N, CA, C and O atoms as a GROMACS GRO file, in nm:
protein
  416
    1MET      N    1   2.920   2.316  -5.741
    1MET     CA    2   3.060   2.276  -5.736
    1MET      C    3   3.148   2.391  -5.688
    1MET      O    4   3.248   2.369  -5.620
    2ARG      N    5   3.111   2.516  -5.722
    2ARG     CA    6   3.194   2.630  -5.684
    2ARG      C    7   3.192   2.653  -5.533
    2ARG      O    8   3.295   2.687  -5.475
    3LYS      N    9   3.075   2.635  -5.470
    3LYS     CA   10   3.066   2.662  -5.327
    3LYS      C   11   3.155   2.569  -5.245
    3LYS      O   12   3.229   2.618  -5.159
    4PRO      N   13   3.153   2.437  -5.268
    4PRO     CA   14   3.242   2.351  -5.189
    4PRO      C   15   3.389   2.383  -5.211
    4PRO      O   16   3.469   2.377  -5.118
    5LEU      N   17   3.426   2.419  -5.334
    5LEU     CA   18   3.564   2.453  -5.363
    5LEU      C   19   3.604   2.582  -5.292
    5LEU      O   20   3.713   2.591  -5.236
    6ALA      N   21   3.516   2.682  -5.296
    6ALA     CA   22   3.543   2.808  -5.228
    6ALA      C   23   3.553   2.786  -5.077
    6ALA      O   24   3.640   2.844  -5.011
    7PHE      N   25   3.465   2.704  -5.022
    7PHE     CA   26   3.468   2.675  -4.879
    7PHE      C   27   3.598   2.605  -4.841
    7PHE      O   28   3.659   2.638  -4.739
    8ALA      N   29   3.641   2.510  -4.921
    8ALA     CA   30   3.765   2.437  -4.894
    8ALA      C   31   3.885   2.531  -4.898
    8ALA      O   32   3.976   2.520  -4.816
    9ALA      N   33   3.885   2.622  -4.994
    9ALA     CA   34   3.996   2.718  -5.005
    9ALA      C   35   3.999   2.810  -4.884
    9ALA      O   36   4.105   2.837  -4.829
   10LEU      N   37   3.882   2.858  -4.842
   10LEU     CA   38   3.873   2.946  -4.726
   10LEU      C   39   3.917   2.873  -4.600
   10LEU      O   40   3.991   2.928  -4.518
   11ALA      N   41   3.873   2.750  -4.583
   11ALA     CA   42   3.911   2.670  -4.466
   11ALA      C   43   4.062   2.648  -4.463
   11ALA      O   44   4.123   2.654  -4.356
   12THR      N   45   4.122   2.623  -4.578
   12THR     CA   46   4.266   2.602  -4.585
   12THR      C   47   4.341   2.727  -4.541
   12THR      O   48   4.439   2.718  -4.466
   13VAL      N   49   4.297   2.843  -4.587
   13VAL     CA   50   4.362   2.969  -4.550
   13VAL      C   51   4.347   2.995  -4.401
   13VAL      O   52   4.444   3.029  -4.333
   14LEU      N   53   4.225   2.979  -4.348
   14LEU     CA   54   4.201   3.007  -4.207
   14LEU      C   55   4.273   2.909  -4.115
   14LEU      O   56   4.329   2.950  -4.013
   15LEU      N   57   4.272   2.783  -4.149
   15LEU     CA   58   4.336   2.684  -4.064
   15LEU      C   59   4.488   2.686  -4.078
   15LEU      O   60   4.558   2.638  -3.989
   16GLY      N   61   4.538   2.740  -4.186
   16GLY     CA   62   4.682   2.750  -4.204
   16GLY      C   63   4.747   2.836  -4.097
   16GLY      O   64   4.861   2.811  -4.058
   17GLY      N   65   4.676   2.936  -4.049
   17GLY     CA   66   4.728   3.023  -3.944
   17GLY      C   67   4.744   2.952  -3.812
   17GLY      O   68   4.830   2.990  -3.732
   18THR      N   69   4.665   2.850  -3.787
   18THR     CA   70   4.677   2.778  -3.660
   18THR      C   71   4.803   2.694  -3.654
   18THR      O   72   4.846   2.656  -3.545
   19ALA      N   73   4.862   2.666  -3.766
   19ALA     CA   74   4.986   2.587  -3.767
   19ALA      C   75   5.100   2.663  -3.700
   19ALA      O   76   5.195   2.602  -3.651
   20LEU      N   77   5.092   2.795  -3.698
   20LEU     CA   78   5.196   2.877  -3.638
   20LEU      C   79   5.171   2.903  -3.490
   20LEU      O   80   5.257   2.960  -3.423
   21ALA      N   81   5.056   2.863  -3.438
   21ALA     CA   82   5.022   2.887  -3.298
   21ALA      C   83   5.103   2.796  -3.206
   21ALA      O   84   5.152   2.691  -3.247
   22GLU      N   85   5.116   2.840  -3.080
   22GLU     CA   86   5.184   2.757  -2.981
   22GLU      C   87   5.108   2.625  -2.966
   22GLU      O   88   4.984   2.626  -2.961
   23PRO      N   89   5.177   2.513  -2.958
   23PRO     CA   90   5.109   2.384  -2.950
   23PRO      C   91   5.047   2.356  -2.814
   23PRO      O   92   4.962   2.267  -2.802
   24MET      N   93   5.087   2.430  -2.709
   24MET     CA   94   5.032   2.406  -2.576
   24MET      C   95   5.042   2.531  -2.491
   24MET      O   96   5.116   2.625  -2.524
   25PHE      N   97   4.967   2.532  -2.382
   25PHE     CA   98   4.973   2.642  -2.286
   25PHE      C   99   5.104   2.633  -2.210
   25PHE      O  100   5.142   2.525  -2.165
   26ASN      N  101   5.174   2.744  -2.196
   26ASN     CA  102   5.301   2.747  -2.125
   26ASN      C  103   5.288   2.839  -2.005
   26ASN      O  104   5.297   2.961  -2.019
   27ARG      N  105   5.266   2.783  -1.886
   27ARG     CA  106   5.250   2.862  -1.764
   27ARG      C  107   5.381   2.928  -1.727
   27ARG      O  108   5.486   2.863  -1.724
   28ILE      N  109   5.376   3.058  -1.698
   28ILE     CA  110   5.498   3.129  -1.658
   28ILE      C  111   5.494   3.172  -1.512
   28ILE      O  112   5.598   3.204  -1.454
   29ALA      N  113   5.374   3.172  -1.451
   29ALA     CA  114   5.363   3.212  -1.310
   29ALA      C  115   5.226   3.173  -1.256
   29ALA      O  116   5.134   3.142  -1.332
   30THR      N  117   5.216   3.174  -1.125
   30THR     CA  118   5.087   3.156  -1.058
   30THR      C  119   5.070   3.269  -0.958
   30THR      O  120   5.167   3.338  -0.924
   31PHE      N  121   4.948   3.287  -0.910
   31PHE     CA  122   4.919   3.394  -0.815
   31PHE      C  123   4.820   3.342  -0.712
   31PHE      O  124   4.717   3.286  -0.748
   32SER      N  125   4.850   3.361  -0.585
   32SER     CA  126   4.762   3.319  -0.478
   32SER      C  127   4.660   3.429  -0.451
   32SER      O  128   4.694   3.534  -0.396
   33VAL      N  129   4.536   3.406  -0.489
   33VAL     CA  130   4.430   3.507  -0.478
   33VAL      C  131   4.414   3.558  -0.334
   33VAL      O  132   4.395   3.679  -0.317
   34PRO      N  133   4.420   3.474  -0.230
   34PRO     CA  134   4.404   3.528  -0.094
   34PRO      C  135   4.509   3.633  -0.057
   34PRO      O  136   4.484   3.716   0.031
   35SER      N  137   4.625   3.632  -0.122
   35SER     CA  138   4.728   3.733  -0.092
   35SER      C  139   4.687   3.872  -0.138
   35SER      O  140   4.752   3.971  -0.104
   36ASN      N  141   4.579   3.882  -0.215
   36ASN     CA  142   4.533   4.011  -0.266
   36ASN      C  143   4.416   4.067  -0.186
   36ASN      O  144   4.365   4.175  -0.218
   37LEU      N  145   4.371   3.995  -0.084
   37LEU     CA  146   4.257   4.042  -0.006
   37LEU      C  147   4.296   4.162   0.080
   37LEU      O  148   4.409   4.172   0.126
   38PRO      N  149   4.201   4.255   0.100
   38PRO     CA  150   4.231   4.371   0.183
   38PRO      C  151   4.252   4.332   0.330
   38PRO      O  152   4.206   4.226   0.374
   39ALA      N  153   4.321   4.417   0.404
   39ALA     CA  154   4.342   4.393   0.547
   39ALA      C  155   4.207   4.378   0.616
   39ALA      O  156   4.111   4.449   0.584
   40GLY      N  157   4.202   4.288   0.709
   40GLY     CA  158   4.078   4.267   0.783
   40GLY      C  159   3.992   4.154   0.729
   40GLY      O  160   3.901   4.108   0.798
   41ARG      N  161   4.018   4.108   0.608
   41ARG     CA  162   3.943   3.995   0.553
   41ARG      C  163   4.014   3.866   0.590
   41ARG      O  164   4.137   3.858   0.589
   42ASP      N  165   3.935   3.766   0.624
   42ASP     CA  166   3.990   3.637   0.665
   42ASP      C  167   4.041   3.562   0.541
   42ASP      O  168   3.961   3.525   0.454
   43PRO      N  169   4.172   3.538   0.532
   43PRO     CA  170   4.226   3.468   0.414
   43PRO      C  171   4.183   3.322   0.406
   43PRO      O  172   4.205   3.256   0.305
   44LYS      N  173   4.121   3.271   0.514
   44LYS     CA  174   4.072   3.133   0.512
   44LYS      C  175   3.933   3.123   0.451
   44LYS      O  176   3.885   3.013   0.423
   45GLN      N  177   3.867   3.237   0.432
   45GLN     CA  178   3.736   3.237   0.367
   45GLN      C  179   3.754   3.205   0.219
   45GLN      O  180   3.857   3.235   0.160
   46LYS      N  181   3.652   3.144   0.162
   46LYS     CA  182   3.658   3.105   0.021
   46LYS      C  183   3.677   3.228  -0.067
   46LYS      O  184   3.612   3.331  -0.048
   47THR      N  185   3.767   3.216  -0.163
   47THR     CA  186   3.793   3.322  -0.261
   47THR      C  187   3.827   3.255  -0.393
   47THR      O  188   3.882   3.144  -0.395
   48VAL      N  189   3.794   3.320  -0.503
   48VAL     CA  190   3.819   3.258  -0.632
   48VAL      C  191   3.830   3.365  -0.741
   48VAL      O  192   3.748   3.456  -0.747
   49ALA      N  193   3.930   3.353  -0.826
   49ALA     CA  194   3.941   3.440  -0.944
   49ALA      C  195   3.860   3.375  -1.054
   49ALA      O  196   3.888   3.261  -1.094
   50GLU      N  197   3.759   3.446  -1.104
   50GLU     CA  198   3.669   3.386  -1.203
   50GLU      C  199   3.691   3.447  -1.342
   50GLU      O  200   3.764   3.391  -1.423
   51ILE      N  201   3.628   3.558  -1.367
   51ILE     CA  202   3.638   3.625  -1.497
   51ILE      C  203   3.761   3.716  -1.493
   51ILE      O  204   3.781   3.789  -1.396
   52ILE      N  205   3.843   3.712  -1.597
   52ILE     CA  206   3.968   3.789  -1.598
   52ILE      C  207   3.975   3.876  -1.723
   52ILE      O  208   3.937   3.833  -1.832
   53ALA      N  209   4.025   3.998  -1.705
   53ALA     CA  210   4.049   4.091  -1.817
   53ALA      C  211   4.185   4.155  -1.796
   53ALA      O  212   4.233   4.166  -1.683
   54ALA      N  213   4.248   4.198  -1.905
   54ALA     CA  214   4.379   4.263  -1.899
   54ALA      C  215   4.372   4.401  -1.962
   54ALA      O  216   4.288   4.427  -2.048
   55ASN      N  217   4.462   4.489  -1.918
   55ASN     CA  218   4.469   4.620  -1.984
   55ASN      C  219   4.542   4.606  -2.118
   55ASN      O  220   4.603   4.503  -2.145
   56GLU      N  221   4.534   4.710  -2.200
   56GLU     CA  222   4.595   4.704  -2.334
   56GLU      C  223   4.745   4.681  -2.330
   56GLU      O  224   4.800   4.613  -2.416
   57ALA      N  225   4.811   4.739  -2.229
   57ALA     CA  226   4.956   4.726  -2.219
   57ALA      C  227   4.999   4.587  -2.172
   57ALA      O  228   5.116   4.552  -2.184
   58GLY      N  229   4.905   4.509  -2.119
   58GLY     CA  230   4.938   4.376  -2.070
   58GLY      C  231   5.013   4.378  -1.939
   58GLY      O  232   5.087   4.284  -1.909
   59THR      N  233   4.995   4.484  -1.860
   59THR     CA  234   5.066   4.495  -1.732
   59THR      C  235   4.974   4.483  -1.611
   59THR      O  236   5.022   4.481  -1.498
   60LEU      N  237   4.843   4.476  -1.634
   60LEU     CA  238   4.747   4.470  -1.524
   60LEU      C  239   4.636   4.371  -1.556
   60LEU      O  240   4.579   4.374  -1.665
   61LEU      N  241   4.606   4.284  -1.461
   61LEU     CA  242   4.492   4.193  -1.473
   61LEU      C  243   4.388   4.235  -1.371
   61LEU      O  244   4.421   4.276  -1.260
   62ALA      N  245   4.262   4.223  -1.409
   62ALA     CA  246   4.150   4.244  -1.317
   62ALA      C  247   4.068   4.116  -1.319
   62ALA      O  248   4.047   4.057  -1.426
   63TYR      N  249   4.022   4.073  -1.202
   63TYR     CA  250   3.942   3.950  -1.196
   63TYR      C  251   3.824   3.970  -1.102
   63TYR      O  252   3.830   4.047  -1.007
   64THR      N  253   3.715   3.899  -1.131
   64THR     CA  254   3.601   3.903  -1.041
   64THR      C  255   3.620   3.797  -0.933
   64THR      O  256   3.673   3.689  -0.958
   65ASP      N  257   3.575   3.831  -0.814
   65ASP     CA  258   3.576   3.738  -0.702
   65ASP      C  259   3.438   3.745  -0.637
   65ASP      O  260   3.417   3.823  -0.543
   66ALA      N  261   3.345   3.664  -0.686
   66ALA     CA  262   3.208   3.668  -0.635
   66ALA      C  263   3.201   3.625  -0.489
   66ALA      O  264   3.118   3.675  -0.414
   67GLU      N  265   3.287   3.533  -0.448
   67GLU     CA  266   3.286   3.487  -0.309
   67GLU      C  267   3.320   3.599  -0.212
   67GLU      O  268   3.262   3.608  -0.104
   68GLN      N  269   3.414   3.685  -0.249
   68GLN     CA  270   3.455   3.796  -0.164
   68GLN      C  271   3.386   3.928  -0.202
   68GLN      O  272   3.412   4.032  -0.142
   69LYS      N  273   3.299   3.922  -0.303
   69LYS     CA  274   3.224   4.038  -0.351
   69LYS      C  275   3.316   4.155  -0.385
   69LYS      O  276   3.310   4.261  -0.324
   70GLY      N  277   3.403   4.130  -0.485
   70GLY     CA  278   3.494   4.236  -0.525
   70GLY      C  279   3.564   4.208  -0.657
   70GLY      O  280   3.546   4.105  -0.720
   71ILE      N  281   3.646   4.306  -0.694
   71ILE     CA  282   3.731   4.299  -0.814
   71ILE      C  283   3.875   4.305  -0.766
   71ILE      O  284   3.915   4.400  -0.698
   72GLY      N  285   3.952   4.204  -0.800
   72GLY     CA  286   4.093   4.202  -0.763
   72GLY      C  287   4.179   4.250  -0.878
   72GLY      O  288   4.146   4.231  -0.994
   73LEU      N  289   4.289   4.313  -0.843
   73LEU     CA  290   4.383   4.366  -0.943
   73LEU      C  291   4.521   4.303  -0.920
   73LEU      O  292   4.566   4.291  -0.806
   74ILE      N  293   4.586   4.265  -1.029
   74ILE     CA  294   4.718   4.202  -1.021
   74ILE      C  295   4.813   4.275  -1.115
   74ILE      O  296   4.784   4.292  -1.233
   75ASP      N  297   4.926   4.317  -1.061
   75ASP     CA  298   5.031   4.382  -1.140
   75ASP      C  299   5.113   4.273  -1.207
   75ASP      O  300   5.180   4.194  -1.140
   76ILE      N  301   5.108   4.269  -1.341
   76ILE     CA  302   5.188   4.169  -1.414
   76ILE      C  303   5.290   4.236  -1.505
   76ILE      O  304   5.324   4.184  -1.611
   77ALA      N  305   5.340   4.353  -1.462
   77ALA     CA  306   5.445   4.421  -1.540
   77ALA      C  307   5.565   4.327  -1.556
   77ALA      O  308   5.628   4.323  -1.661
   78ALA      N  309   5.594   4.253  -1.449
   78ALA     CA  310   5.694   4.145  -1.457
   78ALA      C  311   5.611   4.017  -1.457
   78ALA      O  312   5.578   3.965  -1.351
   79ALA      N  313   5.579   3.966  -1.574
   79ALA     CA  314   5.484   3.856  -1.588
   79ALA      C  315   5.522   3.732  -1.507
   79ALA      O  316   5.433   3.659  -1.462
   80SER      N  317   5.649   3.706  -1.490
   80SER     CA  318   5.690   3.587  -1.415
   80SER      C  319   5.685   3.608  -1.264
   80SER      O  320   5.709   3.514  -1.188
   81ALA      N  321   5.654   3.730  -1.220
   81ALA     CA  322   5.645   3.761  -1.076
   81ALA      C  323   5.526   3.852  -1.049
   81ALA      O  324   5.546   3.969  -1.016
   82PRO      N  325   5.402   3.802  -1.064
   82PRO     CA  326   5.284   3.886  -1.041
   82PRO      C  327   5.275   3.934  -0.897
   82PRO      O  328   5.313   3.862  -0.804
   83LYS      N  329   5.224   4.059  -0.878
   83LYS     CA  330   5.212   4.118  -0.745
   83LYS      C  331   5.070   4.169  -0.723
   83LYS      O  332   5.004   4.211  -0.818
   84PRO      N  333   5.023   4.166  -0.597
   84PRO     CA  334   4.891   4.223  -0.568
   84PRO      C  335   4.890   4.371  -0.604
   84PRO      O  336   4.986   4.444  -0.577
   85ALA      N  337   4.780   4.417  -0.666
   85ALA     CA  338   4.769   4.558  -0.704
   85ALA      C  339   4.642   4.621  -0.647
   85ALA      O  340   4.609   4.734  -0.681
   86GLY      N  341   4.572   4.549  -0.560
   86GLY     CA  342   4.456   4.606  -0.495
   86GLY      C  343   4.332   4.521  -0.509
   86GLY      O  344   4.327   4.426  -0.587
   87PHE      N  345   4.233   4.558  -0.429
   87PHE     CA  346   4.105   4.487  -0.428
   87PHE      C  347   3.997   4.592  -0.407
   87PHE      O  348   4.005   4.672  -0.314
   88VAL      N  349   3.897   4.591  -0.493
   88VAL     CA  350   3.787   4.687  -0.486
   88VAL      C  351   3.661   4.611  -0.446
   88VAL      O  352   3.612   4.526  -0.520
   89SER      N  353   3.608   4.643  -0.328
   89SER     CA  354   3.484   4.579  -0.282
   89SER      C  355   3.366   4.636  -0.358
   89SER      O  356   3.361   4.756  -0.385
   90VAL      N  357   3.272   4.551  -0.392
   90VAL     CA  358   3.149   4.594  -0.460
   90VAL      C  359   3.030   4.533  -0.387
   90VAL      O  360   3.044   4.437  -0.312
   91GLU      N  361   2.912   4.589  -0.411
   91GLU     CA  362   2.792   4.531  -0.355
   91GLU      C  363   2.747   4.418  -0.447
   91GLU      O  364   2.744   4.434  -0.569
   92GLY      N  365   2.713   4.306  -0.389
   92GLY     CA  366   2.670   4.194  -0.471
   92GLY      C  367   2.788   4.114  -0.523
   92GLY      O  368   2.902   4.135  -0.483
   93GLU      N  369   2.757   4.023  -0.612
   93GLU     CA  370   2.859   3.934  -0.669
   93GLU      C  371   2.889   3.976  -0.812
   93GLU      O  372   2.802   3.961  -0.899
   94PRO      N  373   3.010   4.028  -0.840
   94PRO     CA  374   3.041   4.069  -0.977
   94PRO      C  375   3.042   3.950  -1.073
   94PRO      O  376   3.089   3.841  -1.039
   95THR      N  377   2.989   3.972  -1.192
   95THR     CA  378   2.982   3.865  -1.292
   95THR      C  379   3.063   3.897  -1.417
   95THR      O  380   3.074   3.812  -1.506
   96SER      N  381   3.119   4.017  -1.425
   96SER     CA  382   3.204   4.051  -1.540
   96SER      C  383   3.295   4.166  -1.501
   96SER      O  384   3.269   4.237  -1.403
   97VAL      N  385   3.401   4.183  -1.577
   97VAL     CA  386   3.495   4.293  -1.553
   97VAL      C  387   3.553   4.335  -1.687
   97VAL      O  388   3.578   4.252  -1.775
   98VAL      N  389   3.575   4.465  -1.702
   98VAL     CA  390   3.635   4.522  -1.823
   98VAL      C  391   3.742   4.619  -1.779
   98VAL      O  392   3.724   4.692  -1.681
   99VAL      N  393   3.853   4.622  -1.849
   99VAL     CA  394   3.960   4.717  -1.819
   99VAL      C  395   3.963   4.820  -1.931
   99VAL      O  396   3.972   4.784  -2.049
  100LEU      N  397   3.956   4.947  -1.894
  100LEU     CA  398   3.964   5.057  -1.990
  100LEU      C  399   4.082   5.143  -1.948
  100LEU      O  400   4.077   5.208  -1.844
  101GLY      N  401   4.186   5.143  -2.027
  101GLY     CA  402   4.309   5.211  -1.987
  101GLY      C  403   4.369   5.134  -1.871
  101GLY      O  404   4.400   5.016  -1.883
  102ASP      N  405   4.386   5.203  -1.758
  102ASP     CA  406   4.435   5.136  -1.637
  102ASP      C  407   4.327   5.127  -1.530
  102ASP      O  408   4.358   5.111  -1.412
  103ARG      N  409   4.201   5.137  -1.571
  103ARG     CA  410   4.089   5.129  -1.476
  103ARG      C  411   4.002   5.009  -1.508
  103ARG      O  412   3.970   4.982  -1.624
  104ALA      N  413   3.965   4.937  -1.401
  104ALA     CA  414   3.878   4.821  -1.419
  104ALA      C  415   3.738   4.856  -1.374
  104ALA      O  416   3.648   4.772  -1.380
   0.00000   0.00000   0.00000
């Protein structure tokens, strides 16, 4: 009898926090991935932002682009107006990205 009661109490505490969460996703901006490609790359070629990571300050996003074989960077210091922050070509197709400080 004690275990179900303890479980119910724990579930109530944990789920109570979700009541304060935003009820839906609120988009504040979009970003066109081809605008971040380096000079010389054909913007009509397939490109896709897949895995995304952010720096601790929340001012920089890094994303993998397996189609273009690189890591894209987006400046989100002004979150409602994201800007291209660079593209790093890599060999092969990146499958993950991590941001440490301001380096991806």
